[in-house]
N, C-alpha and C positions, 0 to 999 in steps of 0.2 A: 504494500500500500504506500502511495505517495501522499504525504500530508503537508499542507502549508498552514502554519500558525501565524496569524496576523496580530502584531502588537505595535504600540506606538513607538516605544523607545527600547533599543537594545542596550540596556544598562542595568546590570543586576545590583549595582550599588544603591539604586533608588529603592530597593527593597520590595516588600509586598508583592504586587501584581507582576512586576518585571521579573523578580526572582522566581516566582511561581511558573512563569512561562518557560524559563530556561530549564527548571527542574522537570517540567512536563515534557519538553523536547528531549531531554537526556533520557528520561525513563521510557519514552516511546521508542527511541532508537534501540534500547536494550530489548525491546519486544519486536525487533526486526521491522520497524516502520521507518521508511525513508522520509525523514522529517526536515522541513526547512522553515526557519523563522523569518518572516517578512516584516521588517521594521521600517518606520519612516526615518528615524534618525539613530545615530549611535556610532561609536568609534570601532565597534567590533565587526570584523568581516571574517567569516570562516566558512567551511563547507556546510555548516548548519545554519548560518546566519546570512541574510541578504539585506543590506541597508539600501533602501530605494531612494531616499531624498537627501543623503549626504550627512557628513559629520558636523552637526550643528547643535548648539545648546537650545536654540529656539524651537518652539513647537511649530510643526508644519500644519497648514490649513487642511482640514479634513478632505476637502474637494481635491486638493493637490495630491494628497496621499492616495486617495481613491484612484485618481488618474494614473499614478505611478504603479499601483497594484494591478490595475486592469491591463496596462501595457506589459507588465511582467507576465501576467497570465495568458496573454496572447501568444507568448513565445515559450511558455513553460506549462506543462500539463500536470495537474494534481488530481488525485482521486477524491480528496476531501479538503475543503477550505474551512478552516476553523478560525474564527475571528474573535478577538477580545474587544473589538470596536464594532459599532452598529452598522455594518455593511450588509445591505439586503442581498447581495450576490453570494454571500457565504452559505455553506451548508449548515454550519453550527455557529451560533452566537453565544459566547460564554462571557457574560458581563461580570468581570471579577470584582467590580465595585458595586454590584447590585444595580438596581434601576436608578436612573438619574433623578426622577422626582423624589424617591425615598431618601436618597443620599442628601439632597438639598434640604428636605424637611428635617431630617434627623441632625444634620449639621447645625441648623438654626436652633434646634431644641437644646443643643449643648451649651448655649450661652445662658448665664444666670439671670440677666436682666430681661424682663418681658419686652421692653421697647427695642432692645438690641436683637432679640430673637425675631421680632417682626421685621426689623430692618434687614437682617441677614437673609430672611426668607425672600423678601421682595427683591433684594439686590442679586440673589443667586439666580433668579430667572431673568435678570437683566444682563447677566454674563453671556456675551455673544457666543463664545465657544461652547459653553455648557448648553445653551439654548439650541444650538445646531445639533449637538449630539443627542439631546433629548428628543428633538424633532425626528432625527434619523431613527432613533430607537422606536418611537411611536409608529413611524411609517413602516419599519421592518415588521413590527408585530401585527400590523393591519394587512400586510401582503399575504395573499392567499397561498402562494408557494414560497413563502419566506423561510428563513433558517429555523431550525429547531433551537430553542433556547435551552442551553445546558446550565441550569441553576446550581450554584454551589451549595444551596441549602433550601430547606422548606421555607425559610424566611424570604429568600429571594424569589421563590416560586410564588409565594403569596403576593409579593410586590407586583409581579407581572400580571397576575390575575386581577389585582385591585386597580391598577392604573391603566391597563390596556385590554382588559377582558380577554386575555390570551387563553384559548381553550387548552385543556389538559393534554390533548394529543400533540400540542406544539411545544410542550415543556417536558424536560426530563431533569429530575433532581439527581445530580451526580456530586456527592459530597466532596468537599475540598480535601486535598491531600498534600502531605509534605515529604520531603526527602528524609528518610530516617538516618540519623547519624550513627556512626560507629561508637565504640567505647570512648568515653570522655577522657580528657587529659587530666589525670588525678593530680599531678603536680600543679597545673594551672588552677584547678578548682580549689585545692588546698590553700594556695597562695591568695586567691580572691577571698575565700572564707576568712582567712587570718586578717586580711585587710578590713573586711566588713566588721568583724568582731572587735578589732582594735579600735576602729572608728567609734563604735558604741561603748568602748571600755568594758567589754564582756569577755568571759572565758567560756569554754565549752560546757563547763559545769553549771553555768547559769541557764542552760537549756533554752535559749531563745527560739521563737518561731519566726523564721524569716519569710515574710510575704514578699513576693516578687511581682513587680509591674513593669512592663516593657511596651513602649509605643513611641512613635515619632510625632504624634499630635496629642499632647497631654490633655488638652481641653476636650476633644472629641471622645477620647478614650476614658474620660471620667476621673482624672487624677484629683481634681478638686474634691469630688465626693469621697474618694478614697482617703484623702488626708483628713477630712472631717470625720469619717468613720473611725480612723485611727485614734482620733481624740476621744471619741465615745468609748472605744475599746480599752484605752489605757485607764479609764476611770472605773472599769469593771474588774472584778476578781477573775483571773484566768489561771489555769494550771501552769501554763508556760507564758513568759512575757513576750508580747508581740513587737516586731520591728518591721520596718518597711524599706525595701531595696528597690530603687527606681532606675531604669535605664532608658535611654533614648536621646535623639538629637535635639529635641525641643528645649526651649529656655526654662531653666529651673527657678529663675529669680522670683517670680510672683508666687510660686508654690512654696519656696523657702520662707517668704514673708508670711504666708498663711500659716505655715507650721510654727513659726515663731509666735505669731498672734495667738495660736491655740496652745502654745507652750508644749509642743511635742517635737521640736526640732532635734532633740537628742534621740528620737526614735526613728529618724529618717535619714537615708543616705542616697545621694544621687551619684550614679556611676558615670553618667554622660553617655556618649555613643559607644555601643558595644559591638565590635565586629563579629564576635563569636557569641551568639546568644545562648548557645548550649552550656557554656561555662556557668553563668549566673543561674540558669535553670537547674543545673546540677547541684549548685550550692544551696538553693532555696528549698523551703519545705512545701510551700503552696504558691501557685500562680493565681494572680487576681487581676481581672480586667473589667471594671464596671463601665463598660462602653455604652455610648449613646448610639453607636452604629457600627456594625461589622458584618458584612455578608457571611464571612466565616474566618475567624481570626487564626492566622498562622501561629501566633504566639501561644494560644490556648492548645492548638493541636500539637505543637512542639513540646509543650509541658506534659500533656497526656502521654505522648510517646516516650517521655522520660520517667513515666510512672508517678508524676506529681499530681496531687489533687488540684482542682481548679475551681475558681469562683468567677462567675460572669453573669451578664444580664440576658434577658430574652431577646434583646436587640442584637444578639450575636448568633449568627447561623451555626457556629461551631457546637451549639447545644445539641444538635442532631446526633452528635457522635459520642456523647456520654450520657449517663443516667444521673439525674438530680438525686441528691441525698445518698448516692452510692459511690460515684466517682468524683463528686464535687458538689457545689451548690449553685443554684440558679435563682436569681431574684428578678423582679419585674422591671425595675427602672433604676438608673444611677441616681435619680433624685430621691429614692427611698434609702436614705443614709442609715437609718436604724436597721433595716433588713440587711444591708451590707455589713454593718458592724456585727450583727448577730451571726451571719455566715462566717465571718472571720473568727469570731469567738469560738464557734464550733470546732475550728481547727487549731485552737490553742491547747491542744492535748495530744500527747504522743499516741494514745490509743486510736483516736479518730483519724489521725494522719495515716497510721499504719493500716487501719482497716480499709480506708479508701485506696491506698497504694496497692494492697493485696487484691482488691476488687478490680482495679485497672489491669493488673497483671493477669488475673484469672480469666477475665473477659476478653483478653487479647485486644485491648483498645489500640495498641500500637499498630496492628495490622489494619484496623479500620481507618486509621488516619494516614496511612501511607500513600505516597504518590503512585505506587504500583497498583493499589486497589482502585484509585481514581482513574488511572490509565485503562485498566481492564474494562471499567464501566463505560468509558468514552469509546473504546474500541467496539464494544457491543452496539453503541449508538451509531458509530460510523458504518458498521456492517448492516445495520437496519436501514440506514439511508441509502447505501449502495444497492441493497436488495430491492428497495422500493423505487429506485430511480428510473424514470422513463427514458428509454434509449432515444438518443437524438437521431 
Protein backbone atom coordinates (compact mmCIF):
# COMPACT_ATOMS: atom_id res chain seq x y z
CA UNK A 1 0.00 0.00 0.00
CA UNK A 2 1.20 3.50 -0.86
CA UNK A 3 0.11 6.04 1.73
CA UNK A 4 0.41 9.83 1.73
CA UNK A 5 0.02 11.65 5.06
CA UNK A 6 -0.63 15.38 4.71
CA UNK A 7 0.51 17.69 7.51
CA UNK A 8 1.24 21.38 7.67
CA UNK A 9 4.76 21.45 9.11
CA UNK A 10 7.51 18.83 9.06
CA UNK A 11 8.98 19.77 12.42
CA UNK A 12 8.79 17.34 15.37
CA UNK A 13 10.17 19.96 17.79
CA UNK A 14 6.74 21.62 17.65
CA UNK A 15 5.47 18.61 19.60
CA UNK A 16 1.88 17.34 19.74
CA UNK A 17 0.34 16.81 16.30
CA UNK A 18 3.61 17.14 14.37
CA UNK A 19 5.34 14.52 16.52
CA UNK A 20 2.34 12.21 16.22
CA UNK A 21 2.45 12.35 12.42
CA UNK A 22 6.09 11.25 12.35
CA UNK A 23 5.43 8.46 14.85
CA UNK A 24 2.49 7.35 12.71
CA UNK A 25 4.61 7.30 9.54
CA UNK A 26 7.42 5.36 11.22
CA UNK A 27 5.02 2.79 12.67
CA UNK A 28 3.25 2.38 9.32
CA UNK A 29 6.55 1.74 7.56
CA UNK A 30 7.23 -1.10 10.01
CA UNK A 31 3.95 -2.62 8.86
CA UNK A 32 5.25 -2.68 5.24
CA UNK A 33 3.34 0.43 4.20
CA UNK A 34 5.10 2.68 1.68
CA UNK A 35 4.43 5.99 3.41
CA UNK A 36 5.26 9.57 2.45
CA UNK A 37 4.67 12.69 4.58
CA UNK A 38 3.59 15.64 2.43
CA UNK A 39 4.26 18.89 4.31
CA UNK A 40 3.83 22.53 3.39
CA UNK A 41 6.99 23.67 5.19
CA UNK A 42 9.97 22.28 7.05
CA UNK A 43 13.71 21.80 6.89
CA UNK A 44 13.45 18.04 6.75
CA UNK A 45 13.73 16.26 3.40
CA UNK A 46 14.10 12.49 3.33
CA UNK A 47 12.80 9.43 1.53
CA UNK A 48 9.78 9.61 3.85
CA UNK A 49 9.21 13.39 3.80
CA UNK A 50 8.38 15.70 0.92
CA UNK A 51 8.27 19.44 1.71
CA UNK A 52 6.19 21.09 -1.01
CA UNK A 53 6.36 24.81 -0.22
CA UNK A 54 9.91 25.37 1.00
CA UNK A 55 11.93 25.83 4.17
CA UNK A 56 10.20 28.77 5.79
CA UNK A 57 9.02 29.68 9.27
CA UNK A 58 5.94 31.39 7.85
CA UNK A 59 2.70 29.52 7.47
CA UNK A 60 1.61 28.87 3.91
CA UNK A 61 -1.87 29.89 2.78
CA UNK A 62 -4.13 26.84 2.66
CA UNK A 63 -5.02 27.40 -1.01
CA UNK A 64 -1.32 27.47 -1.96
CA UNK A 65 -0.61 24.27 -0.05
CA UNK A 66 -3.65 22.65 -1.67
CA UNK A 67 -2.38 23.64 -5.12
CA UNK A 68 1.07 22.20 -4.35
CA UNK A 69 -0.40 18.92 -3.12
CA UNK A 70 -2.63 18.51 -6.16
CA UNK A 71 0.35 19.15 -8.44
CA UNK A 72 2.31 16.50 -6.55
CA UNK A 73 -0.59 14.04 -6.82
CA UNK A 74 -0.74 14.58 -10.57
CA UNK A 75 2.73 13.05 -10.84
CA UNK A 76 2.63 10.60 -7.90
CA UNK A 77 0.05 7.93 -7.21
CA UNK A 78 -1.04 6.82 -3.74
CA UNK A 79 -3.59 4.25 -2.65
CA UNK A 80 -4.73 6.32 0.35
CA UNK A 81 -4.56 10.05 1.03
CA UNK A 82 -4.65 10.66 4.79
CA UNK A 83 -4.85 14.33 5.75
CA UNK A 84 -4.59 16.15 9.07
CA UNK A 85 -5.92 19.28 7.32
CA UNK A 86 -9.49 19.62 5.97
CA UNK A 87 -8.89 18.80 2.31
CA UNK A 88 -12.01 17.32 0.71
CA UNK A 89 -9.97 15.32 -1.85
CA UNK A 90 -8.48 13.14 0.91
CA UNK A 91 -9.69 9.63 1.70
CA UNK A 92 -9.26 10.10 5.45
CA UNK A 93 -9.42 13.31 7.47
CA UNK A 94 -7.82 12.95 10.89
CA UNK A 95 -8.31 16.26 12.77
CA UNK A 96 -5.61 15.94 15.41
CA UNK A 97 -6.83 19.13 17.08
CA UNK A 98 -10.47 18.07 17.06
CA UNK A 99 -13.05 20.27 15.34
CA UNK A 100 -12.32 23.96 14.82
CA UNK A 101 -15.54 25.20 16.50
CA UNK A 102 -14.97 23.15 19.66
CA UNK A 103 -11.31 24.19 19.86
CA UNK A 104 -12.31 27.86 19.71
CA UNK A 105 -15.10 27.51 22.27
CA UNK A 106 -13.00 25.58 24.78
CA UNK A 107 -10.02 27.91 24.36
CA UNK A 108 -12.29 30.84 25.27
CA UNK A 109 -13.61 28.90 28.26
CA UNK A 110 -10.08 28.63 29.68
CA UNK A 111 -9.97 32.35 30.55
CA UNK A 112 -11.05 33.26 34.08
CA UNK A 113 -12.76 36.55 33.29
CA UNK A 114 -16.23 36.37 31.68
CA UNK A 115 -15.63 39.45 29.52
CA UNK A 116 -12.32 38.01 28.32
CA UNK A 117 -13.98 34.70 27.50
CA UNK A 118 -16.57 36.47 25.37
CA UNK A 119 -13.92 38.58 23.62
CA UNK A 120 -11.73 35.54 22.88
CA UNK A 121 -14.67 33.64 21.47
CA UNK A 122 -15.63 36.51 19.16
CA UNK A 123 -12.06 37.21 18.01
CA UNK A 124 -11.38 33.52 17.39
CA UNK A 125 -13.93 33.56 14.60
CA UNK A 126 -12.42 36.79 13.29
CA UNK A 127 -9.11 34.99 12.70
CA UNK A 128 -8.90 34.66 8.92
CA UNK A 129 -6.86 31.45 8.82
CA UNK A 130 -8.98 29.70 11.43
CA UNK A 131 -12.16 30.82 9.65
CA UNK A 132 -10.92 29.40 6.35
CA UNK A 133 -10.00 26.08 8.00
CA UNK A 134 -13.36 25.88 9.77
CA UNK A 135 -15.16 26.61 6.49
CA UNK A 136 -13.18 23.89 4.71
CA UNK A 137 -13.94 21.45 7.52
CA UNK A 138 -17.67 22.20 7.31
CA UNK A 139 -17.63 21.88 3.52
CA UNK A 140 -15.74 18.57 3.76
CA UNK A 141 -18.36 17.18 6.16
CA UNK A 142 -21.21 18.22 3.86
CA UNK A 143 -19.66 16.60 0.78
CA UNK A 144 -21.50 13.43 -0.18
CA UNK A 145 -18.37 11.52 -1.13
CA UNK A 146 -16.08 13.33 1.28
CA UNK A 147 -13.38 11.76 3.46
CA UNK A 148 -14.04 9.46 6.37
CA UNK A 149 -13.31 11.38 9.58
CA UNK A 150 -10.92 9.38 11.76
CA UNK A 151 -11.69 10.78 15.22
CA UNK A 152 -9.04 10.37 17.91
CA UNK A 153 -11.72 9.88 20.58
CA UNK A 154 -15.43 9.68 21.29
CA UNK A 155 -15.17 13.32 22.35
CA UNK A 156 -14.03 14.29 18.85
CA UNK A 157 -16.76 12.15 17.26
CA UNK A 158 -19.34 13.99 19.37
CA UNK A 159 -18.00 17.31 18.08
CA UNK A 160 -18.45 16.37 14.42
CA UNK A 161 -21.97 15.12 15.04
CA UNK A 162 -22.84 18.27 17.03
CA UNK A 163 -21.44 20.93 14.68
CA UNK A 164 -21.83 19.25 11.29
CA UNK A 165 -24.49 16.55 11.78
CA UNK A 166 -21.99 14.09 10.33
CA UNK A 167 -23.60 10.63 10.11
CA UNK A 168 -22.07 7.68 11.93
CA UNK A 169 -21.04 5.97 8.69
CA UNK A 170 -18.76 8.93 7.92
CA UNK A 171 -16.91 8.73 11.26
CA UNK A 172 -14.60 6.12 12.72
CA UNK A 173 -13.26 6.45 16.25
CA UNK A 174 -9.62 5.39 16.14
CA UNK A 175 -8.13 6.13 19.57
CA UNK A 176 -4.90 8.07 19.68
CA UNK A 177 -1.65 6.21 20.15
CA UNK A 178 1.93 6.96 21.15
CA UNK A 179 5.30 5.41 20.51
CA UNK A 180 6.13 3.20 23.45
CA UNK A 181 9.49 4.00 24.98
CA UNK A 182 12.08 1.46 25.94
CA UNK A 183 13.44 1.15 29.46
CA UNK A 184 14.07 4.54 31.04
CA UNK A 185 17.52 5.85 31.87
CA UNK A 186 17.73 5.12 35.60
CA UNK A 187 20.75 7.36 36.11
CA UNK A 188 18.96 10.31 34.53
CA UNK A 189 15.78 9.60 36.50
CA UNK A 190 17.65 9.32 39.79
CA UNK A 191 19.43 12.60 39.10
CA UNK A 192 16.16 14.40 38.36
CA UNK A 193 14.47 12.97 41.44
CA UNK A 194 17.40 14.09 43.61
CA UNK A 195 17.12 17.58 42.08
CA UNK A 196 13.38 17.76 42.79
CA UNK A 197 13.64 16.48 46.35
CA UNK A 198 16.54 18.83 47.08
CA UNK A 199 14.50 21.75 45.78
CA UNK A 200 11.72 20.83 48.22
CA UNK A 201 14.26 20.16 51.00
CA UNK A 202 12.98 16.60 51.25
CA UNK A 203 14.42 13.13 51.77
CA UNK A 204 13.06 9.86 50.41
CA UNK A 205 12.00 9.01 53.96
CA UNK A 206 9.51 11.91 53.80
CA UNK A 207 7.55 9.87 51.21
CA UNK A 208 6.27 12.78 49.11
CA UNK A 209 3.69 12.22 46.37
CA UNK A 210 4.94 13.90 43.20
CA UNK A 211 2.10 15.04 40.95
CA UNK A 212 3.39 15.80 37.46
CA UNK A 213 1.83 18.28 35.00
CA UNK A 214 3.25 18.80 31.50
CA UNK A 215 1.97 21.17 28.79
CA UNK A 216 3.06 24.00 26.52
CA UNK A 217 -0.12 26.03 27.04
CA UNK A 218 -0.49 26.28 30.80
CA UNK A 219 -3.76 28.23 30.66
CA UNK A 220 -5.59 25.87 28.30
CA UNK A 221 -4.40 22.81 30.18
CA UNK A 222 -5.68 24.10 33.52
CA UNK A 223 -2.56 24.95 35.52
CA UNK A 224 -4.32 27.79 37.34
CA UNK A 225 -6.94 25.33 38.63
CA UNK A 226 -4.24 22.82 39.53
CA UNK A 227 -2.32 25.31 41.68
CA UNK A 228 -5.54 26.33 43.44
CA UNK A 229 -6.34 22.65 44.04
CA UNK A 230 -2.86 22.20 45.53
CA UNK A 231 -3.63 24.97 48.01
CA UNK A 232 -6.81 23.15 49.08
CA UNK A 233 -4.94 19.86 49.28
CA UNK A 234 -2.17 21.20 51.50
CA UNK A 235 -4.79 22.26 54.06
CA UNK A 236 -6.11 18.69 54.28
CA UNK A 237 -4.72 15.75 56.21
CA UNK A 238 -3.10 13.30 53.78
CA UNK A 239 -1.17 10.08 54.33
CA UNK A 240 1.69 11.38 52.19
CA UNK A 241 2.56 15.05 51.55
CA UNK A 242 1.70 16.30 48.00
CA UNK A 243 4.08 18.25 45.76
CA UNK A 244 3.66 19.50 42.21
CA UNK A 245 6.21 19.18 39.39
CA UNK A 246 5.53 21.26 36.25
CA UNK A 247 7.16 21.02 32.82
CA UNK A 248 6.61 22.95 29.61
CA UNK A 249 7.70 25.88 27.45
CA UNK A 250 5.08 28.34 28.69
CA UNK A 251 5.92 31.24 31.03
CA UNK A 252 5.90 30.34 34.72
CA UNK A 253 5.90 33.92 36.07
CA UNK A 254 2.16 34.41 36.61
CA UNK A 255 1.74 30.95 38.10
CA UNK A 256 4.62 31.51 40.52
CA UNK A 257 2.90 34.71 41.67
CA UNK A 258 -0.30 32.76 42.22
CA UNK A 259 1.57 30.10 44.20
CA UNK A 260 3.17 32.78 46.38
CA UNK A 261 -0.21 34.44 46.92
CA UNK A 262 -1.64 31.10 48.03
CA UNK A 263 1.47 30.45 50.13
CA UNK A 264 2.31 27.14 48.47
CA UNK A 265 5.38 28.16 46.46
CA UNK A 266 7.40 25.67 48.56
CA UNK A 267 5.23 22.87 47.14
CA UNK A 268 5.81 23.61 43.44
CA UNK A 269 8.76 23.32 41.07
CA UNK A 270 8.94 24.39 37.40
CA UNK A 271 11.33 22.30 35.31
CA UNK A 272 10.95 24.40 32.16
CA UNK A 273 11.09 22.79 28.70
CA UNK A 274 11.74 19.07 28.95
CA UNK A 275 13.17 17.39 25.81
CA UNK A 276 12.63 13.91 27.25
CA UNK A 277 9.20 13.78 28.88
CA UNK A 278 9.73 10.16 29.86
CA UNK A 279 12.23 11.02 32.60
CA UNK A 280 9.93 13.21 34.74
CA UNK A 281 7.06 10.76 34.10
CA UNK A 282 9.29 8.01 35.45
CA UNK A 283 10.13 10.11 38.52
CA UNK A 284 6.53 11.14 39.26
CA UNK A 285 3.86 9.19 41.13
CA UNK A 286 0.75 10.55 39.39
CA UNK A 287 0.14 12.49 36.15
CA UNK A 288 -2.43 15.27 36.31
CA UNK A 289 -3.89 17.35 33.46
CA UNK A 290 -7.01 19.38 34.38
CA UNK A 291 -7.41 20.45 30.77
CA UNK A 292 -10.09 22.64 29.24
CA UNK A 293 -9.58 20.98 25.89
CA UNK A 294 -7.68 18.00 24.54
CA UNK A 295 -8.87 15.73 21.71
CA UNK A 296 -6.65 13.02 23.22
CA UNK A 297 -3.66 14.02 25.33
CA UNK A 298 -0.32 12.40 24.49
CA UNK A 299 0.90 13.27 27.99
CA UNK A 300 -1.83 11.21 29.63
CA UNK A 301 -1.25 8.30 27.24
CA UNK A 302 2.51 8.41 27.86
CA UNK A 303 1.91 8.37 31.60
CA UNK A 304 -0.44 5.38 31.36
CA UNK A 305 2.15 3.59 29.23
CA UNK A 306 4.59 4.11 32.11
CA UNK A 307 2.07 2.54 34.54
CA UNK A 308 1.31 5.85 36.24
CA UNK A 309 -2.19 6.68 37.54
CA UNK A 310 -3.69 9.73 35.84
CA UNK A 311 -6.12 12.54 36.69
CA UNK A 312 -7.84 14.52 33.96
CA UNK A 313 -11.15 16.04 32.83
CA UNK A 314 -13.95 14.87 30.56
CA UNK A 315 -12.71 17.45 28.04
CA UNK A 316 -9.82 15.09 27.33
CA UNK A 317 -10.48 12.36 24.75
CA UNK A 318 -7.79 10.21 26.38
CA UNK A 319 -10.42 9.17 28.95
CA UNK A 320 -11.56 6.56 26.39
CA UNK A 321 -8.43 4.54 27.08
CA UNK A 322 -8.64 4.10 30.85
CA UNK A 323 -11.29 3.40 33.46
CA UNK A 324 -12.23 6.00 36.04
CA UNK A 325 -11.66 5.00 39.68
CA UNK A 326 -9.53 2.07 38.51
CA UNK A 327 -6.64 3.44 36.48
CA UNK A 328 -7.09 7.07 37.49
CA UNK A 329 -9.62 9.79 38.17
CA UNK A 330 -11.88 11.73 35.80
CA UNK A 331 -13.75 14.89 36.83
CA UNK A 332 -16.14 17.07 34.88
CA UNK A 333 -14.45 20.45 34.56
CA UNK A 334 -11.19 22.22 35.46
CA UNK A 335 -13.38 24.88 37.07
CA UNK A 336 -14.42 22.31 39.69
CA UNK A 337 -11.36 22.82 41.84
CA UNK A 338 -12.76 20.95 44.83
CA UNK A 339 -13.22 17.78 42.75
CA UNK A 340 -9.68 18.11 41.40
CA UNK A 341 -8.31 18.49 44.94
CA UNK A 342 -10.30 15.44 46.06
CA UNK A 343 -8.99 13.35 43.14
CA UNK A 344 -5.45 14.32 44.08
CA UNK A 345 -6.10 13.59 47.73
CA UNK A 346 -7.19 10.07 46.77
CA UNK A 347 -3.71 9.41 45.41
CA UNK A 348 -1.87 10.75 48.47
CA UNK A 349 -1.57 7.17 49.62
CA UNK A 350 0.86 4.40 48.74
CA UNK A 351 -1.99 1.88 48.67
CA UNK A 352 -4.15 3.71 46.11
CA UNK A 353 -1.18 4.45 43.87
CA UNK A 354 -0.06 0.81 43.97
CA UNK A 355 -3.59 -0.47 43.30
CA UNK A 356 -4.03 1.78 40.25
CA UNK A 357 -0.58 0.89 38.94
CA UNK A 358 -1.33 -2.84 39.21
CA UNK A 359 -4.67 -2.38 37.42
CA UNK A 360 -2.94 -0.51 34.58
CA UNK A 361 -0.47 -3.38 34.22
CA UNK A 362 -3.06 -6.15 34.58
CA UNK A 363 -5.35 -4.57 31.97
CA UNK A 364 -2.43 -4.01 29.58
CA UNK A 365 -3.23 -0.34 29.07
CA UNK A 366 0.19 0.03 27.46
CA UNK A 367 -0.96 -1.96 24.41
CA UNK A 368 -4.19 0.03 24.16
CA UNK A 369 -2.33 3.36 23.95
CA UNK A 370 0.40 2.21 21.56
CA UNK A 371 0.89 3.66 18.08
CA UNK A 372 0.92 0.08 16.75
CA UNK A 373 -2.68 -0.44 17.90
CA UNK A 374 -3.61 2.92 16.37
CA UNK A 375 -1.99 1.95 13.05
CA UNK A 376 -3.73 -1.42 12.84
CA UNK A 377 -7.12 0.26 13.24
CA UNK A 378 -6.22 2.82 10.59
CA UNK A 379 -5.11 0.07 8.23
CA UNK A 380 -8.47 -1.64 8.69
CA UNK A 381 -10.13 1.65 7.72
CA UNK A 382 -7.86 2.01 4.67
CA UNK A 383 -8.74 -1.53 3.56
CA UNK A 384 -12.43 -0.75 3.94
CA UNK A 385 -12.05 2.38 1.79
CA UNK A 386 -10.14 0.51 -0.92
CA UNK A 387 -12.68 -2.30 -0.92
CA UNK A 388 -15.59 0.12 -1.36
CA UNK A 389 -13.87 2.39 -3.87
CA UNK A 390 -15.60 2.71 -7.23
CA UNK A 391 -13.18 1.90 -10.06
CA UNK A 392 -12.41 4.88 -12.29
